[in-house]
N, C-alpha and C positions, 0 to 999 in steps of 0.2 A: 458970244458962249457964256460968257461969264455972268452976264445978266440974267441969262434963262437958269444957270445954277443958284445964283442969288434968289430969284423969283421961286424956284423950285423949294429952297430951304425954306423961305417963309412960309409958304404953303403948307410944308411938312409939319412946322413949328405950329402954325394955325390947326391943323388936323388934331393933333398930340401935342395940344397944350396941357402943361403940367396941371392938374388939380390941387391947389394949396388947401383946401378945407378936408384935412384927412379924418376920416371915419376910425373911430378907436373900435378895436375887434376884442370883443368881451372874451375872455379865456374860459373854458371848461377844463376844471382838474379832474383828470383822471387818477385810476389806482397805479399803484408801481409792484407790478409782480413779472419774478422771472427775468428782471432786467429790462422790461418792456412796459409800456403805458396803456392798457386795456381799458376800454370802456365797463363799468359794472355791467355784469350779466342779466341785473335786474331792472335795467333802464331807468332806475331812480335818480333823482339828483336833490342835493339839497341846497338852499338858495342863503347865500350869504349876504348879510345886509350891513349896511354901514350906520352910523349914529343916528340918521335922519330916517332910518327904516326903509331904506331903499336898496332894492337888490342891486348887487354889484358883481357877481360871479356865482357859478355853478359848480357844486362839490358832489362828486360821487358818492352815491348812496350804497355804499358797499353791502354784498349779503352774505349768507354762509356758503353758497357756492363759490364765491371769490376768496373767501378763507380756503375752501379746500384745495382751489388752484395755487395759492400761495403756499400752502402746506406741501404741496406736491414739489413745487420749485425749492421751496427750502430744503427739503430731505435732499433732491437730486444734486443740489449744488455743495450740501455739506461736506462729502468726501473729499472733493478735492479743497475746498477752503480750510477744511481742517488739516490738511497736508502742507499748506503753504508753510514756509518757515516764517517764524516771529519776525524776523526782519524785514520778509516781504508785506507781511500784514502791517506791520510799522510805517513802511514806504505808501501804501495805499492810505492808510488813515491819514498820513500827513498830506498826501495830495487832496486828500477832500478838504483838509483845512485851506489848503492854496486856493482850492476853486471857491469854497464860501468867501474867502476873502476880498475874491474879485467882484462876487456879487452882492457884497454887505448890504448896499444900500437897497435893493429890492426887498430883502427880507424885514429891512427897517419899516418900510412902507406896508408891507403885508402885515407886520405886527400892530402897526399904528391903526390900520384898516380893522383888526380885530378887537380895537379898543385901548390898546397900550398906548402911553405918553411917548412921545419922541425920544425924549431924554431915556426914557427906561428901556425902550425898545433898541438904541444904540447900545445899551450897556449890555442887554441880553443877548444881542449878535455877536459883540465882542468876546462874552464871556462864554460862548458856543464855539467859537472858533479856539479859543484858549483851551477848551476842553479836549478839542480834538488832538490838539498838540499835546496835552498832559499824557493822554493814553498813549499817544505815539510813542513817547520815551516809554513806556510802560511795556509796550507789546511785546518787546523782547528781554525785559527783565525781570518779568512777576515769576517765572519758572524758579529764578533762584532763590524766590522766597517761598514759594510754594512747596517746592520739591525738598526732599530729604534723603539720606543715607541713614538706612535704619540698622541698630546693633541687633545681632541674631546669634544665637547660641551655637548653631550649626556652621560647617563652614562654607558660608555662601556670603556674596554680596547682595545687600537687598536694598533696591530703590523705590520710592514711591514720587510719582510725578503727577501733573495735572493733565486732565484730557478733557476735550470741549464733551458736554452733558448732551448734545446735539442740536435740535430744533428748538429754540425759545420762542413762545409767543409774550407779546409785552404789551400791556394795557397802560398806555401814556399818562400822566397826570393830568388832571382836570387845570391846574394853574400852569401847565408846561412852560409856554411859549418854545422859544426855540432850544434855549439851553437844559429846560427840564426834559424837552422831546429827546434829544441826544442824550443826556445823562441816563435817561430808562435803558438803552439799549446799545449804546458803543463798548461799554465794558464787555457785555456777551461778545458781540461782534468781535472785538480784538483777540479775545481768548480762544477764536476758532469756532464760534457755534455759528449755526444761520439764525436770522430771527424774522419774526413776522410782528409787525407794530401796528396797533391800532391808535391813530392820532386823535387828540381832543379835537371834537368836533370845533369848537372856535377857533382853532389853531391850525385846520387843515390845509389851508391854502399854503401855509408856510411848510407845513410838512409835505406836501407835495411839489412844490418848488424844492425843496431840500433834495428830493429824489432825483430832479433834474441836474442837481451838483452831483449827487453818486454815478448818475448816468454818463457822466463826462470825466470819472475820477478814476478808473481803472478797477473799479469794484465789480468783481465777478456777478453776473446776473444770478438772483435767486439768493444770494447772501443775505441781503436786506429788502425785505418786500414790506411796502407801505399801504394800509388800508384805511380807509375814511369811510364815517358813517355813524349810525347811533348805539352807541355804547352798551346800552340796554339789552339790544338786539344782538350785538356781536360778542358780547361777553359768553356765552354759552359755547359757541364754537371755537373761541379762543383758549377755551379750559378744557372742553370734552374731546376736542380731535385725538386720535389715537398716534397720529405721527408727530404730535408735540411731547418734547420731553420735560420740558421744564417751564413756568408760567411765572413771570414777573407782574404784579398786580400793584398799581398806585390807588390807594383809596384810603378814606376814613371811614368809609360806610360798614359797619358791621356784618349787616345782611349780605353785601357783595362778599365779604372775605369769606363768611361759613359756605356759602353757596360755591365759590370757586377750591376752596378746599375739598368739599365734597365732590365736585366733579373731577378735580385732579388725582381725586384717590382712585379712580376706575384704572387708572394703568399705572399708578404710584409716580406721578409727574413730581417733580421737586418745584415745591410753590415759595416764593420770595414774596412777600408782602411789606411794601414800603411807604413810608409817609413822606410827602414831598416838602413837608416842613423840614424833615432831618435829613434831606438829600444832601451830600459832599461827592466832591471827586475822592476815589480811593483805590488802590489796587485790589484791596477786599471786595470791591463790588465785582470783580473781574472771577474771583475764586467762588463766588457764589453759583455760577455758571458752569464749573467744572466738577468732574470726577477723579477720584485718586485711583492712578492705575500703578500696582507694586509688581516690580519685577525682581526674580529671583536668579542669581548667576552663581553658578559653583567657583569656588577657589581652586587654585591649583594648590597641591599638597601630597603629603604620603602620610601612610600609616606607620605603625613601630616597626615593622619590617621591610620599611622602605618602599613598598609598592605605591604606585600612583594613582590619584583618584581625585 
């Protein structure tokens, strides 16, 4: 009986011998819209090449229709995200930092594939994690700086607080890497806005890998949407779509600046033109995507005759 079992086991091993010559599976980097990873509706893809000019992966070539889907997802998610407590937004931002820390070496490798030296890639990824922790700390504190109690002549309490401007479209800097990519939109996200980000083509793989981090970090679907593609083609929908309330553009190109400002004027979008060379971490970047809400509340009191009002 034992001989039969041994013979049967030997035959099983022979029939299902493990193949040690593993074939690598090339990854197709999709878009990140509404908490999902859809393929671009255009069916187009961009080839990312290494230093030897060999194609190493495919990047989705997003379109105007993809942006329209992202704008709808961002608008749908806005109400829920804006109502989250600042403390809860801080918890979620910190969770993103935790998950990114666990995949640090993957991002270093992807930055290296994009032409960044290993040493600079490591510094960039670590700085990106630190940036998330920095804005975690400010998530439930910036209102103390922004909000005011205003003196008025009438018998009222008068308070001004910051509220999210709404859906923010962000065109990431060309020199972004991972730190610059996150610095472009995390302040708006922490402030309660929903965002649609156009990743720089060179660093698209890194941007979509970060979307995978978001997808496992308790981030509600639609609050952060990431599109990859050609900057020249997507600049117009990012700045003209009527669901967008504010535009953040990183550029040194005066032609781009004029075009964006003219497009944003159609529905009076707030525009913020930034320069990557001047980029820094600051709570005041959160304020750029807030509007001021002022509340009047009557004081208790009495007139000269003793009547309450």
